C-alpha positions as CSV (number, residue, x, y, z in Angstrom):
1,M,4.8,-11.6,5.2
2,R,5.3,-10.5,1.6
3,F,3.4,-7.4,0.5
4,I,1.4,-8.2,-2.7
5,D,-0.9,-5.4,-4.0
6,E,-1.8,-6.9,-7.4
7,A,-3.2,-10.2,-8.4
8,R,-4.9,-11.9,-11.4
9,V,-7.6,-14.5,-10.5
10,Y,-10.1,-16.7,-12.3
11,V,-13.5,-16.7,-10.7
12,Q,-16.3,-19.2,-11.5
13,A,-19.7,-19.3,-9.9
14,G,-21.6,-22.6,-9.6
15,K,-24.0,-23.8,-12.2
16,G,-27.7,-24.1,-11.3
17,G,-29.0,-27.7,-11.0
18,N,-31.3,-29.0,-13.7
19,G,-35.1,-29.3,-13.1
20,A,-36.4,-32.8,-12.8
21,I,-39.0,-34.7,-14.9
22,A,-40.9,-37.0,-12.5
23,F,-44.4,-38.3,-11.8
24,L,-46.1,-39.4,-8.6
25,R,-46.8,-43.1,-8.5
26,E,-48.3,-43.9,-5.2
27,K,-50.8,-46.6,-4.3
28,Y,-53.7,-44.4,-3.5
29,R,-52.9,-41.5,-5.9
30,P,-53.1,-43.0,-9.4
31,F,-53.4,-39.6,-11.0
32,G,-50.8,-37.9,-8.9
33,G,-49.4,-36.1,-11.9
34,P,-46.1,-34.3,-12.6
35,A,-43.8,-34.0,-9.5
36,G,-40.4,-33.0,-10.8
37,G,-38.7,-30.5,-8.5
38,D,-36.6,-27.5,-9.3
39,G,-32.8,-27.5,-9.3
40,G,-30.9,-25.6,-6.7
41,R,-29.1,-22.4,-7.6
42,G,-25.3,-22.6,-7.7
43,G,-22.9,-20.9,-5.3
44,S,-21.7,-17.4,-5.9
45,V,-18.1,-16.1,-5.5
46,I,-18.2,-13.4,-2.8
47,F,-15.4,-11.2,-1.5
48,E,-15.6,-10.0,2.1
49,V,-13.4,-7.4,3.7
50,N,-11.4,-8.6,6.7
51,E,-9.6,-5.8,8.5
52,G,-6.9,-8.3,9.8
53,M,-5.5,-8.7,6.2
54,S,-3.1,-6.3,4.5
55,T,-1.9,-8.1,1.4
56,L,-3.2,-10.0,-1.6
57,L,-0.6,-12.8,-1.1
58,D,-3.2,-15.5,-0.7
59,F,-4.3,-15.0,-4.4
60,K,-0.8,-15.8,-5.6
61,Y,-1.3,-19.4,-4.2
62,Q,-4.9,-19.7,-5.2
63,P,-5.4,-18.2,-8.6
64,R,-8.7,-20.1,-9.3
65,L,-11.8,-19.5,-7.2
66,V,-14.6,-22.0,-8.0
67,A,-17.9,-22.2,-6.2
68,R,-20.1,-25.3,-6.0
69,D,-22.8,-26.2,-8.4
70,G,-26.4,-26.6,-7.4
71,E,-28.0,-30.0,-7.2
72,P,-30.6,-31.2,-9.7
73,G,-34.3,-31.4,-8.7
74,R,-35.8,-34.7,-7.6
75,G,-39.2,-36.5,-7.7
76,K,-42.0,-35.8,-5.3
77,Q,-41.5,-32.1,-5.9
78,Q,-38.2,-32.0,-4.0
79,Y,-35.9,-29.1,-4.8
80,G,-32.2,-29.7,-5.3
81,H,-29.8,-28.3,-2.6
82,Q,-28.2,-24.9,-3.4
83,G,-24.5,-24.8,-4.0
84,D,-22.5,-23.2,-1.2
85,D,-21.3,-19.7,-1.8
86,L,-17.5,-19.3,-1.8
87,V,-16.7,-16.4,0.5
88,V,-13.2,-15.1,0.1
89,R,-11.5,-12.7,2.6
90,V,-9.8,-9.6,1.2
91,P,-8.0,-6.7,2.9
92,P,-9.6,-3.3,3.2
93,G,-9.0,-1.2,0.1
94,T,-9.4,-4.1,-2.4
95,M,-10.6,-3.1,-5.9
96,V,-11.8,-5.7,-8.4
97,F,-11.8,-5.1,-12.1
98,N,-13.1,-7.2,-15.0
99,E,-9.9,-8.0,-16.8
100,E,-11.5,-8.1,-20.3
101,T,-13.5,-4.8,-20.1
102,G,-11.6,-3.0,-17.4
103,A,-14.9,-2.2,-15.6
104,L,-14.8,-1.9,-11.9
105,I,-16.8,-4.7,-10.3
106,A,-16.3,-3.8,-6.6
107,D,-14.5,-1.4,-4.4
108,L,-14.3,-2.9,-0.9
109,V,-13.3,-0.7,2.0
110,V,-15.4,-1.2,5.1
111,P,-14.7,-4.2,7.3
112,G,-17.4,-6.8,6.8
113,E,-18.5,-5.3,3.5
114,R,-19.3,-7.9,0.8
115,A,-19.6,-8.0,-3.0
116,I,-20.6,-10.7,-5.4
117,I,-17.8,-11.1,-7.9
118,A,-19.3,-14.0,-9.8
119,Q,-23.1,-14.5,-9.8
120,A,-24.4,-18.0,-9.3
121,G,-26.5,-19.7,-12.0
122,K,-30.2,-20.2,-11.4
123,G,-31.7,-23.6,-10.9
124,G,-33.9,-25.1,-13.7
125,L,-37.6,-25.7,-13.3
126,G,-39.1,-29.1,-12.8
127,N,-42.0,-30.4,-14.9
128,M,-44.4,-29.7,-12.0
129,H,-44.5,-26.1,-13.3
130,F,-45.6,-27.0,-16.8
131,V,-49.0,-28.5,-16.1
132,S,-52.0,-27.0,-17.9
133,S,-55.5,-27.9,-18.8
134,T,-54.3,-29.3,-22.1
135,R,-51.0,-30.7,-20.9
136,R,-51.6,-33.0,-18.0
137,A,-48.4,-35.0,-18.2
138,P,-45.6,-32.7,-19.4
139,R,-42.2,-34.2,-20.0
140,I,-40.6,-30.8,-19.9
141,A,-38.0,-29.4,-17.6
142,T,-35.5,-26.6,-17.9
143,P,-31.7,-26.9,-17.4
144,G,-29.9,-24.8,-14.8
145,T,-28.1,-21.7,-16.0
146,P,-24.3,-21.5,-15.9
147,G,-22.7,-19.2,-13.3
148,D,-20.5,-16.2,-14.2
149,Q,-16.9,-17.0,-15.0
150,R,-14.2,-14.5,-15.8
151,W,-10.7,-13.4,-15.1
152,V,-10.5,-10.5,-12.7
153,K,-7.7,-8.1,-11.8
154,I,-7.4,-7.3,-8.1
155,E,-5.6,-4.2,-6.8
156,L,-5.0,-3.2,-3.2
157,R,-5.1,0.5,-2.4
158,L,-4.4,1.4,1.2
159,V,-7.2,3.2,3.0
160,A,-5.5,6.3,4.4
161,E,-6.6,9.9,4.8
162,A,-3.2,11.5,4.5
163,G,-0.2,10.4,2.5
164,L,3.5,11.0,2.8
165,V,5.4,11.5,-0.5
166,G,9.0,12.5,-1.2
167,L,12.4,11.4,-2.4
168,P,14.2,8.4,-1.0
169,N,15.9,9.1,2.4
170,A,13.8,12.3,3.0
171,G,12.7,10.8,6.3
172,K,9.2,9.7,5.5
173,S,9.5,6.5,7.5
174,T,11.0,8.3,10.4
175,L,8.2,10.8,10.3
176,L,5.6,8.0,10.1
177,A,7.2,6.5,13.3
178,A,7.1,9.9,15.0
179,L,3.5,10.4,14.0
180,S,2.1,7.0,15.0
181,A,2.8,3.7,16.6
182,A,3.9,2.2,13.2
183,R,7.5,0.9,13.1
184,P,8.7,0.8,9.5
185,K,12.2,-0.1,8.6
186,I,14.5,3.0,9.0
187,A,18.1,3.2,7.8
188,P,20.5,5.9,6.6
189,Y,20.4,4.9,2.9
190,P,17.9,5.4,0.0
191,F,15.1,3.0,-0.7
192,T,14.9,1.6,2.8
193,T,11.1,1.5,2.4
194,L,10.3,-1.1,-0.2
195,T,6.5,-1.4,0.5
196,P,3.8,1.0,1.7
197,N,3.3,1.4,5.4
198,L,0.2,2.6,7.3
199,G,0.0,4.4,10.7
200,H,-2.8,5.6,13.0
201,V,-2.4,9.2,14.3
202,Q,-4.4,10.2,17.4
203,V,-5.1,13.9,17.4
204,S,-7.3,14.0,20.4
205,D,-9.7,11.7,22.3
206,D,-12.3,12.1,19.6
207,E,-10.2,12.7,16.5
208,A,-7.7,10.6,14.6
209,F,-6.6,9.9,11.1
210,T,-4.6,7.3,9.2
211,V,-1.4,8.1,7.2
212,A,0.3,6.1,4.5
213,D,4.1,6.2,3.7
214,I,5.1,4.9,0.3
215,P,8.6,4.1,-1.2
216,G,10.5,7.2,-2.3
217,L,10.2,8.6,-5.8
218,I,13.1,9.7,-8.0
219,E,13.2,11.7,-11.2
220,G,12.0,9.5,-14.0
221,A,10.0,7.3,-11.7
222,H,7.1,7.4,-14.1
223,L,9.4,5.8,-16.7
224,G,10.2,3.0,-14.3
225,H,13.4,4.4,-12.7
226,G,14.0,3.5,-9.1
227,L,11.0,1.7,-7.7
228,G,8.7,3.4,-10.3
229,I,5.4,5.0,-9.4
230,K,3.3,1.9,-9.0
231,F,3.0,2.5,-5.3
232,L,1.4,5.9,-5.8
233,R,-1.9,4.1,-6.3
234,H,-1.9,3.7,-2.5
235,L,-2.3,7.4,-2.2
236,K,-5.3,7.7,-4.5
237,R,-7.7,7.4,-1.6
238,T,-6.0,10.0,0.5
239,R,-7.5,13.5,0.9
240,V,-4.3,15.3,1.9
241,L,-0.8,14.9,0.6
242,V,2.3,15.7,2.8
243,Y,5.4,16.4,0.8
244,V,8.4,15.4,3.0
245,L,11.5,17.3,2.0
246,D,15.1,17.3,3.3
247,V,16.2,20.8,4.4
248,S,19.9,19.8,4.0
249,A,19.4,19.0,0.3
250,D,17.7,21.4,-2.2
251,P,14.1,21.4,-1.1
252,I,12.7,23.5,-4.0
253,V,14.3,21.3,-6.7
254,D,13.2,18.2,-4.7
255,F,9.6,19.4,-4.5
256,D,9.4,20.1,-8.2
257,T,10.8,16.6,-9.0
258,V,8.3,14.8,-6.8
259,R,5.4,17.0,-8.0
260,R,6.2,16.2,-11.6
261,E,6.2,12.4,-10.9
262,V,2.9,12.7,-9.0
263,A,1.4,14.6,-12.0
264,A,2.8,12.0,-14.4
265,F,0.8,9.3,-12.5
266,D,-2.4,11.3,-12.0
267,D,-3.0,15.0,-12.6
268,A,-5.9,15.0,-10.2
269,M,-3.6,14.2,-7.3
270,V,-1.6,17.4,-7.9
271,G,-4.8,19.4,-7.2
272,R,-5.4,17.7,-3.9
273,P,-4.9,19.7,-0.6
274,A,-1.3,19.5,0.4
275,L,1.3,20.8,2.8
276,I,5.1,20.5,3.2
277,A,7.0,18.9,6.1
278,L,10.5,20.4,5.8
279,N,12.4,17.6,7.6
280,K,15.9,17.2,9.3
281,S,15.9,20.7,10.8
282,D,18.4,19.3,13.3
283,L,21.0,19.3,10.4
284,A,20.6,23.0,9.7
285,A,20.9,26.3,11.7
286,A,17.5,27.5,12.9
287,D,17.7,30.7,10.9
288,D,18.7,28.9,7.8
289,A,15.8,26.4,8.1
290,Q,13.2,29.2,8.5
291,H,14.7,31.1,5.6
292,I,14.4,28.0,3.4
293,A,10.9,27.4,4.6
294,R,9.8,31.0,3.6
295,E,11.4,30.5,0.1
296,L,9.7,27.2,-0.2
297,A,6.3,28.6,0.8
298,T,6.7,31.4,-1.8
299,H,7.6,28.9,-4.5
300,T,4.9,26.4,-3.9
301,G,2.1,28.4,-2.3
302,L,1.7,25.7,0.4
303,D,2.0,25.8,4.1
304,V,5.5,24.7,5.2
305,H,6.2,23.1,8.6
306,V,9.8,22.9,9.8
307,I,10.3,19.6,11.6
308,S,12.8,17.1,12.8
309,A,11.2,13.7,12.7
310,E,14.2,12.1,14.4
311,Q,14.1,14.6,17.3
312,H,10.3,14.8,17.3
313,A,10.5,18.5,16.9
314,G,7.6,20.4,15.3
315,I,5.5,17.2,15.1
316,D,2.5,18.5,17.1
317,P,1.9,21.5,14.9
318,L,2.3,19.3,11.8
319,V,-0.3,16.9,13.2
320,A,-2.7,19.8,13.9
321,A,-2.2,21.2,10.4
322,I,-2.9,17.8,8.7
323,A,-6.0,17.3,10.9
324,A,-7.2,20.8,9.9
325,S,-6.6,20.1,6.2
326,L,-8.6,16.9,6.5
327,R,-11.5,18.7,8.2
328,V,-11.6,21.3,5.4
329,A,-11.4,18.5,2.7
330,T,-14.2,16.6,4.4
331,E,-16.5,19.3,5.8
332,G,-15.7,22.5,4.0
333,P,-14.0,25.7,5.4
334,A,-17.0,26.9,7.4
335,K,-17.5,23.8,9.5
336,A,-13.8,23.1,9.9
337,D,-13.3,26.6,11.4
338,A,-15.8,25.7,14.1
339,H,-13.5,22.9,15.4
340,P,-11.3,23.8,18.4
341,S,-7.7,24.0,17.5
């Protein structure tokens, strides 16, 4: 399945049905009076979160979403049928923006959550509503109102609590596979990961978190180099960033490069809680890896964990550190310290 995380869609809610002008003409009710019923409301366009979806691919093949109109009112005070709502399934993390104004219409995260993207038009009033002491036979009815119609921009942002970020071939996908049951594509060359991946990490019987891995960044990514920084939007919901660095390269230079690209995308993300996974320790002597880790900690001010994702070395302490950082980000230091380690 192709991973699509942006789409442009035209949404149109249904028009309300017109009110009716009618009079009762029955054998034993010669003065039955006005009896025109109201028109039915139109159908709304509604987005609903479906946790089984992970892409906006469907919108590429259906760029127009149109709900049904309401039916007009009828005689004998009969109301017109309402137009059916058009309920459209979307993946968790879907954000909907008004294309013209840029205003956020909906941010849909929780499975089953719904939002009206285009509001239905109201049905018109029939002439039975316009009777008065001086107007016994009104020939007045109101038309139904049109439903909302607009172009909307849809973005998908993965719902993850921790995010892996680093240069291509730093071992992020291998780390995701070591942390979770996710099985991203892994190969010994850059840009193996072309789309974001999501994994579920079980810390204990009653604690877990989700982690996202995005394609690697290179210097100048914010200028469009490599795969660019467009996938960084998938880390905007995360509360903790994990910088994955290759111990066999130049981790300090690599960290500065990645940090600059993240800042170029969103300054606020740089201030987010973070830690470093110094990966591929199996390619360096133990003393050398620890020495590099101390230098990196001094340079960055962040906790550094020496790991080998391929060998599954140092993974448990890293998971514990991510979980602790998430607790602090969620509950604050005092409550987080109360958790057993």
